[in-house]
Residue, then its C-alpha position, 0 to 999 in steps of 0.5 A: x489505520x495510520x499510514x505508517x502502519x499500512x506502509x510497515x504492513x506492505x514492507x513486511x509482505x514484500x511490497x516496495x515503493x515504486x515512485x512518489x506521485x504528487x498526492x499518492x505513493x505508488x507501491x508494487x508487489x515484486x512477486x505478483x507484479x501488481x501496483x497500487x496507489x497509497x494516499x499521503x494522508x496520516x489516516x487511511x480508511x480501513x476499507x481503502x487499506x483492505x482494497x490496497x492490500x487486495x490490489x497488491x495480492x497480499x494478506x489484509x491488515 
C-alpha cells in the first residue's frame, strides 16, 4: 500500500498527525486517544498498515 493511501485512510477515519519524528510520523485517533507510528517509506507493507489501523482503533483498509 502506498503511504499516501494510508494517510488518506487515516484522515477519513478521524485520525490526525500528532508530530513528525526523524523516521516516523506519529498519528493519533482523537476519539479513542490512541497513537501509532507511521514510517516514511513510500510503500508500506499491508500487514503493517493493518496493524497501524488496529493500534488506532479504526477500520482496516
